[in-house]
N, CA, C and O atoms as CSV, one atom per row, in Angstrom:
chain,resi,resn,atom,element,x,y,z
A,1,MET,N,N,15.593,4.475,-27.613
A,1,MET,CA,C,14.693,5.385,-26.371
A,1,MET,C,C,15.229,4.715,-24.905
A,1,MET,O,O,15.653,3.570,-24.748
A,2,HIS,N,N,15.104,5.606,-24.045
A,2,HIS,CA,C,16.149,5.452,-22.960
A,2,HIS,C,C,14.698,5.122,-21.824
A,2,HIS,O,O,13.801,5.960,-21.735
A,3,ILE,N,N,14.665,3.941,-21.107
A,3,ILE,CA,C,13.782,3.677,-20.124
A,3,ILE,C,C,14.771,3.440,-18.664
A,3,ILE,O,O,15.915,2.984,-18.665
A,4,HIS,N,N,14.126,3.803,-17.674
A,4,HIS,CA,C,14.433,3.404,-16.441
A,4,HIS,C,C,13.982,2.127,-15.990
A,4,HIS,O,O,12.810,1.967,-15.651
A,5,ILE,N,N,14.925,1.098,-15.958
A,5,ILE,CA,C,14.590,-0.184,-15.297
A,5,ILE,C,C,14.883,-0.566,-13.958
A,5,ILE,O,O,15.983,-1.089,-13.777
A,6,ASN,N,N,13.985,-0.385,-12.800
A,6,ASN,CA,C,14.364,-0.656,-11.509
A,6,ASN,C,C,15.681,0.513,-11.004
A,6,ASN,O,O,16.566,0.406,-10.156
A,7,GLY,N,N,15.407,1.352,-11.726
A,7,GLY,CA,C,16.301,2.690,-11.253
A,7,GLY,C,C,17.641,2.655,-12.180
A,7,GLY,O,O,18.546,3.448,-11.922
A,8,GLU,N,N,17.761,1.779,-13.205
A,8,GLU,CA,C,18.705,1.888,-13.969
A,8,GLU,C,C,18.680,2.136,-15.215
A,8,GLU,O,O,18.351,1.248,-16.002
A,9,GLU,N,N,19.089,3.643,-15.731
A,9,GLU,CA,C,19.059,3.937,-17.207
A,9,GLU,C,C,19.467,2.829,-18.038
A,9,GLU,O,O,20.562,2.300,-17.848
A,10,ARG,N,N,18.404,2.291,-19.265
A,10,ARG,CA,C,18.823,1.273,-20.340
A,10,ARG,C,C,18.248,2.388,-21.763
A,10,ARG,O,O,17.573,3.408,-21.903
A,11,GLU,N,N,18.995,1.445,-22.583
A,11,GLU,CA,C,18.627,1.732,-24.280
A,11,GLU,C,C,17.815,0.508,-24.703
A,11,GLU,O,O,18.033,-0.664,-24.399
A,12,PHE,N,N,16.645,1.104,-25.609
A,12,PHE,CA,C,16.108,-0.316,-26.139
A,12,PHE,C,C,15.464,0.470,-27.524
A,12,PHE,O,O,15.647,1.662,-27.769
A,13,PRO,N,N,14.806,-0.311,-28.222
A,13,PRO,CA,C,14.391,0.247,-29.649
A,13,PRO,C,C,13.252,0.657,-29.340
A,13,PRO,O,O,12.534,0.176,-28.464
A,14,ASP,N,N,12.985,1.674,-30.117
A,14,ASP,CA,C,11.527,2.664,-30.209
A,14,ASP,C,C,10.520,1.649,-30.389
A,14,ASP,O,O,10.668,0.821,-31.288
A,15,GLY,N,N,9.504,1.622,-29.628
A,15,GLY,CA,C,8.234,0.673,-30.082
A,15,GLY,C,C,8.097,-0.376,-29.387
A,15,GLY,O,O,7.064,-1.032,-29.524
A,16,SER,N,N,9.049,-0.767,-28.522
A,16,SER,CA,C,9.283,-1.658,-27.614
A,16,SER,C,C,8.011,-2.075,-26.634
A,16,SER,O,O,7.328,-1.187,-26.124
A,17,THR,N,N,7.768,-3.311,-26.430
A,17,THR,CA,C,6.680,-3.585,-25.624
A,17,THR,C,C,7.269,-3.955,-24.449
A,17,THR,O,O,8.487,-4.129,-24.404
A,18,VAL,N,N,6.395,-4.137,-23.248
A,18,VAL,CA,C,6.837,-4.842,-22.034
A,18,VAL,C,C,7.506,-6.384,-22.279
A,18,VAL,O,O,8.560,-6.830,-21.825
A,19,ALA,N,N,6.858,-6.805,-22.851
A,19,ALA,CA,C,7.216,-8.257,-23.404
A,19,ALA,C,C,8.403,-8.027,-23.889
A,19,ALA,O,O,9.250,-8.773,-23.398
A,20,ASP,N,N,8.858,-7.177,-24.775
A,20,ASP,CA,C,10.281,-7.095,-25.671
A,20,ASP,C,C,11.347,-6.953,-24.831
A,20,ASP,O,O,12.452,-7.463,-25.016
A,21,LEU,N,N,10.904,-5.993,-23.543
A,21,LEU,CA,C,11.890,-5.661,-22.674
A,21,LEU,C,C,12.243,-6.795,-21.893
A,21,LEU,O,O,13.405,-7.190,-21.798
A,22,LEU,N,N,11.311,-7.307,-21.354
A,22,LEU,CA,C,11.273,-8.806,-20.569
A,22,LEU,C,C,12.324,-9.853,-21.213
A,22,LEU,O,O,13.096,-10.524,-20.529
A,23,THR,N,N,12.251,-9.899,-22.577
A,23,THR,CA,C,12.651,-10.997,-23.254
A,23,THR,C,C,14.094,-10.669,-23.601
A,23,THR,O,O,14.916,-11.585,-23.572
A,24,ALA,N,N,14.530,-9.240,-23.980
A,24,ALA,CA,C,15.667,-8.564,-23.954
A,24,ALA,C,C,16.467,-8.692,-22.769
A,24,ALA,O,O,17.689,-8.801,-22.870
A,25,LEU,N,N,15.838,-8.687,-21.555
A,25,LEU,CA,C,16.728,-8.864,-20.294
A,25,LEU,C,C,16.773,-10.075,-19.615
A,25,LEU,O,O,17.209,-10.196,-18.470
A,26,GLY,N,N,16.264,-11.108,-20.403
A,26,GLY,CA,C,16.199,-12.395,-19.857
A,26,GLY,C,C,15.514,-12.796,-19.037
A,26,GLY,O,O,15.772,-13.917,-18.598
A,27,THR,N,N,14.255,-11.980,-18.443
A,27,THR,CA,C,13.564,-12.181,-17.160
A,27,THR,C,C,12.462,-13.127,-17.464
A,27,THR,O,O,11.767,-13.043,-18.476
A,28,PRO,N,N,12.321,-14.109,-16.466
A,28,PRO,CA,C,11.431,-15.153,-16.592
A,28,PRO,C,C,9.909,-14.565,-16.637
A,28,PRO,O,O,9.532,-13.546,-16.058
A,29,ARG,N,N,9.261,-15.269,-17.301
A,29,ARG,CA,C,7.924,-15.012,-17.374
A,29,ARG,C,C,6.806,-15.282,-16.023
A,29,ARG,O,O,5.741,-14.688,-15.856
A,30,GLN,N,N,7.330,-16.226,-15.247
A,30,GLN,CA,C,6.675,-16.846,-13.992
A,30,GLN,C,C,7.008,-15.990,-12.984
A,30,GLN,O,O,8.173,-15.592,-12.969
A,31,GLY,N,N,6.192,-15.580,-12.064
A,31,GLY,CA,C,6.934,-15.145,-10.723
A,31,GLY,C,C,7.155,-13.637,-10.814
A,31,GLY,O,O,7.570,-13.012,-9.838
A,32,VAL,N,N,6.901,-13.092,-11.892
A,32,VAL,CA,C,7.028,-11.932,-12.379
A,32,VAL,C,C,6.177,-10.262,-12.311
A,32,VAL,O,O,5.430,-10.302,-13.288
A,33,ALA,N,N,6.033,-9.267,-11.807
A,33,ALA,CA,C,5.026,-8.251,-11.901
A,33,ALA,C,C,5.879,-7.319,-12.343
A,33,ALA,O,O,7.078,-7.285,-12.069
A,34,VAL,N,N,5.036,-6.223,-13.321
A,34,VAL,CA,C,5.680,-5.270,-14.013
A,34,VAL,C,C,5.020,-3.981,-13.540
A,34,VAL,O,O,3.828,-4.240,-13.373
A,35,ALA,N,N,5.253,-2.802,-13.272
A,35,ALA,CA,C,4.745,-1.936,-13.332
A,35,ALA,C,C,5.355,-0.803,-14.262
A,35,ALA,O,O,6.565,-0.886,-14.475
A,36,LEU,N,N,4.625,0.289,-14.862
A,36,LEU,CA,C,5.052,0.955,-15.712
A,36,LEU,C,C,4.583,2.165,-15.286
A,36,LEU,O,O,3.371,2.321,-15.138
A,37,ASP,N,N,5.494,3.198,-15.029
A,37,ASP,CA,C,5.288,4.589,-14.443
A,37,ASP,C,C,4.146,4.455,-13.344
A,37,ASP,O,O,3.081,5.062,-13.456
A,38,GLY,N,N,4.441,3.616,-12.271
A,38,GLY,CA,C,3.556,3.283,-11.222
A,38,GLY,C,C,2.534,2.709,-11.218
A,38,GLY,O,O,1.946,2.564,-10.147
A,39,GLU,N,N,1.968,2.172,-12.482
A,39,GLU,CA,C,0.900,1.592,-13.046
A,39,GLU,C,C,1.026,0.111,-13.385
A,39,GLU,O,O,1.501,-0.179,-14.483
A,40,VAL,N,N,0.553,-1.087,-12.341
A,40,VAL,CA,C,0.561,-2.343,-12.780
A,40,VAL,C,C,0.315,-2.619,-14.262
A,40,VAL,O,O,-0.705,-2.240,-14.837
A,41,VAL,N,N,1.421,-3.381,-14.921
A,41,VAL,CA,C,0.758,-3.807,-16.113
A,41,VAL,C,C,0.207,-5.198,-15.937
A,41,VAL,O,O,1.006,-5.990,-15.437
A,42,ARG,N,N,-0.859,-5.616,-16.208
A,42,ARG,CA,C,-1.406,-7.023,-16.475
A,42,ARG,C,C,-0.567,-8.074,-17.368
A,42,ARG,O,O,-0.119,-7.724,-18.460
A,43,ARG,N,N,-0.407,-9.142,-16.953
A,43,ARG,CA,C,0.625,-10.021,-17.933
A,43,ARG,C,C,-0.256,-10.096,-19.292
A,43,ARG,O,O,0.334,-9.933,-20.359
A,44,ALA,N,N,-1.604,-10.329,-19.283
A,44,ALA,CA,C,-2.307,-10.418,-20.298
A,44,ALA,C,C,-1.806,-9.430,-21.485
A,44,ALA,O,O,-1.665,-9.796,-22.652
A,45,ASN,N,N,-1.558,-8.108,-20.996
A,45,ASN,CA,C,-0.877,-6.908,-21.739
A,45,ASN,C,C,0.468,-6.461,-22.035
A,45,ASN,O,O,0.803,-5.335,-22.404
A,46,TRP,N,N,1.291,-7.600,-21.805
A,46,TRP,CA,C,2.770,-7.210,-21.792
A,46,TRP,C,C,2.993,-7.090,-23.095
A,46,TRP,O,O,3.666,-6.077,-23.289
A,47,ALA,N,N,2.731,-7.678,-24.122
A,47,ALA,CA,C,2.795,-7.968,-25.705
A,47,ALA,C,C,2.078,-6.870,-26.486
A,47,ALA,O,O,2.210,-6.764,-27.705
A,48,GLU,N,N,1.111,-5.837,-25.556
A,48,GLU,CA,C,0.506,-4.880,-26.621
A,48,GLU,C,C,0.716,-3.671,-25.772
A,48,GLU,O,O,0.102,-2.663,-26.122
A,49,VAL,N,N,1.490,-3.598,-24.697
A,49,VAL,CA,C,1.796,-2.012,-24.007
A,49,VAL,C,C,2.840,-1.870,-24.605
A,49,VAL,O,O,3.728,-2.719,-24.524
A,50,VAL,N,N,2.951,-0.857,-25.275
A,50,VAL,CA,C,4.360,-0.028,-25.615
A,50,VAL,C,C,5.130,0.694,-24.985
A,50,VAL,O,O,4.441,1.650,-24.629
A,51,VAL,N,N,6.207,0.834,-24.603
A,51,VAL,CA,C,6.957,1.397,-23.491
A,51,VAL,C,C,7.522,2.814,-24.325
A,51,VAL,O,O,8.106,2.865,-25.407
A,52,PRO,N,N,7.098,3.998,-23.346
A,52,PRO,CA,C,7.327,4.951,-24.085
A,52,PRO,C,C,8.852,5.762,-23.592
A,52,PRO,O,O,9.291,5.573,-22.457
A,53,ASP,N,N,9.489,6.563,-24.473
A,53,ASP,CA,C,10.728,6.861,-24.371
A,53,ASP,C,C,10.598,7.708,-22.855
A,53,ASP,O,O,9.602,8.386,-22.602
A,54,GLY,N,N,11.785,7.557,-21.867
A,54,GLY,CA,C,11.609,8.200,-20.835
A,54,GLY,C,C,10.877,7.525,-19.547
A,54,GLY,O,O,10.665,8.072,-18.465
A,55,ALA,N,N,10.519,6.094,-19.969
A,55,ALA,CA,C,9.221,5.607,-18.861
A,55,ALA,C,C,10.277,4.961,-17.542
A,55,ALA,O,O,11.506,4.895,-17.537
A,56,ARG,N,N,9.567,4.653,-16.772
A,56,ARG,CA,C,10.070,4.009,-15.679
A,56,ARG,C,C,9.351,2.866,-15.542
A,56,ARG,O,O,8.124,2.773,-15.574
A,57,LEU,N,N,10.149,1.994,-15.388
A,57,LEU,CA,C,9.850,0.530,-15.101
A,57,LEU,C,C,10.353,-0.208,-14.210
A,57,LEU,O,O,11.570,-0.393,-14.230
A,58,GLU,N,N,9.396,-0.923,-13.025
A,58,GLU,CA,C,9.899,-1.668,-12.411
A,58,GLU,C,C,9.523,-2.812,-12.393
A,58,GLU,O,O,8.313,-3.036,-12.389
A,59,ILE,N,N,10.522,-3.934,-12.376
A,59,ILE,CA,C,10.218,-5.264,-12.742
A,59,ILE,C,C,10.350,-5.861,-11.267
A,59,ILE,O,O,11.420,-5.499,-10.776
A,60,LEU,N,N,9.638,-6.620,-10.453
A,60,LEU,CA,C,9.279,-7.341,-9.361
A,60,LEU,C,C,9.496,-8.826,-9.601
A,60,LEU,O,O,8.830,-9.288,-10.527
A,61,THR,N,N,10.298,-9.669,-8.949
A,61,THR,CA,C,10.491,-11.010,-9.076
A,61,THR,C,C,9.892,-11.890,-7.549
A,61,THR,O,O,10.507,-11.736,-6.494
A,62,ALA,N,N,8.783,-12.692,-7.618
A,62,ALA,CA,C,8.989,-13.210,-6.336
A,62,ALA,C,C,9.992,-14.198,-5.774
A,62,ALA,O,O,10.508,-15.061,-6.485
A,63,VAL,N,N,10.286,-14.041,-4.351
A,63,VAL,CA,C,11.075,-14.942,-4.003
A,63,VAL,C,C,10.548,-15.624,-2.796
A,63,VAL,O,O,9.978,-15.118,-1.829
A,64,GLN,N,N,10.885,-17.043,-3.060
A,64,GLN,CA,C,10.535,-18.075,-1.965
A,64,GLN,C,C,11.514,-18.378,-1.233
A,64,GLN,O,O,12.664,-18.473,-1.663
A,65,GLY,N,N,11.116,-18.600,0.173
A,65,GLY,CA,C,12.035,-18.504,1.380
A,65,GLY,C,C,11.370,-18.586,2.433
A,65,GLY,O,O,10.144,-18.500,2.367
A,66,GLY,N,N,12.074,-18.787,3.757
A,66,GLY,CA,C,11.555,-18.368,4.816
A,66,GLY,C,C,12.109,-17.522,5.940
A,66,GLY,O,O,11.397,-17.229,6.900
């Protein structure tokens, strides 16, 4: 299936969850927020939410600094 992640089209296996995608991308679990088609996905639901083909996923990482 094809998914747009932060504006870039990527291919992943059908039935992939948000957690699967984050693992495949090597994204750390702390300091990260995920939105699927404009809706925030709660961290507690990452392993349950299946990402549909053609979805738009935004992965935001908190950055420290001044």
